N, C-alpha and C positions, 0 to 999 in steps of 0.2 A: 319192949316187948315185942319179940318176934312170934309167939304160938299162932300153931300151926294146925291146921284141921287133920282130921283122919284121910280124906282126901288125899291130902297136900301129903301125909304121911307114906299112902301107898304108892301113887303116881308119881312124886318126884324124890321123897328118901331113899326109897329101897334103890331103885333105880342110879342114884346118886352114890348110895351106899356104895353099892357092884359096882361104879366105874373110879370113882375113887379108890377103892380097891385094887383094881384091876391096873389102873395107874401105876400104883405101887409096886404090882410083880411087874409091869412093863417097864418102868422106868429104873427098876431093881437089875435088870433081865431077868427074873425068874420063871421060871416054866409054871403053871397055877396049881395048884394044890387044890383041888375041888371043894374038900369038906373043909379044911382050912378059909380058905374065898369066901365062902357059903356063910358060916358062921360068924367071919366078923364082918362081912357086908348087913348082915342083918345087927349085931350089936350095934355096929357105928350108926342103923339107922336110929335105932334107934336113943342112943343115945343124942344123937343131933339133935330129933323131936323133943328129950328132955331137955335140954342145953337152950332149945329154942325156949321155949315154956319159962322158962326166969326172965326173972325182971331187971334184966341188965342191956345196957347198950350195943348198937348194932359195933361192931366190931371186935366187940371182945368173948362175943357166939365162936366168932370164926377160928380167932385163937383157941380157944375152951378143943372145938373142932380138931384143929389141928393137935392139938396134944394128943385127943384122945387115939384117934388115927394113927401116932406114932406107937402110942402104948399097942395099940391094938397089932400094928402090923407087926411091931419086933418078938411079943408076946406070942402071940397065935403065927401069925404067916409066919414067922421065924426068917424076917427080911431085916439085913444088917441097918442098926439103926440110922449109921449116917448115912444110909439108901434111903431109909424110910425119912427121916426128916428133908432131905433132898427133895424124892418124891410126893411130899404132903405138900413143903412150899410149891413147888411146881405145877401141879395139879391144881391147887390153890389160885395161885395166878392164868395160867388158862383157863379156867372159870369162870372168873371174872372177867376176863378176858372175850369169851363167848356170851355172860351175859351183856357185860359191853353194846357187843355187836348186837343184839337182841333188843337190848332197850331203844338205841338209838333208828334200829330199825321201824320198831313199832314206833316210837311219839315222833320221829323226825319222816318216817315213808310214807308210813302208812297211818299219820298223823290220829295217831291212836293215844286217849289221852290215859297215861301210866297211871294216874292216881286210883281214878275209876278199875284199872286191873286190879291194882296192888289191894282195893279195898274188896275183891270179890275172890273166894278163894279157889271155883272150878275157872274162871279168867285168868288166874293168874298159872290156873295149873297148865292151860292150851296154850295163853302165849310164852310159855317155859318151856312147853316141847323145846321149838328149834335151840334154844342153848343147849339144851341137854341132848341133841341130837350132835352139834357143832361138835361137845365137851367127845362122846362115846364118840362117833368118827373118828377124832382123834388120836383117843388112847386105843382102841377099837383097830383099826389098820398098823398106829404103830406097830404092837404085837404082834401081828402079822407080818410085817415086814422082817422084826424078830425074830419071829419062827421062823420064817422060809431061810434067812441068810442065817441058821443055825445059832444064834447068838444067847438064845438062853440055857440056862441052868436050872438045875432043880436046886429046889431050897437045901436047908440043911436039915 
């Protein structure tokens, strides 16, 4: 079980929800619909919080979150299902890479005990910020690039 605190919900899951939905808009080359973006991001964060509270193994929750992400982006954001699947998988892979880099730096470069970090919600939030920022920079810069090149189109 990967139960999260309210702090982790507010400072990790909500920003992560916004980034995941932004990634779907970006990777599907669609302009953001602000109302749909806001609604789906908040719903995704709440559902991820609920899924992480379930007594299931790590990895299973990732698959469930991916399924929910696809359902939300198709039904609320009106993104094509194939693009939604591709963007969901791509985003999870990019997030895992960012988190892997972050954990490597924390453990090998800064010599901080990972078990101590994961046992304290506030430390987990603080030490998780760099991976969230890496993911955010990748997605936002990609979206800006597409916007400047006028490659984004309006969702149906």
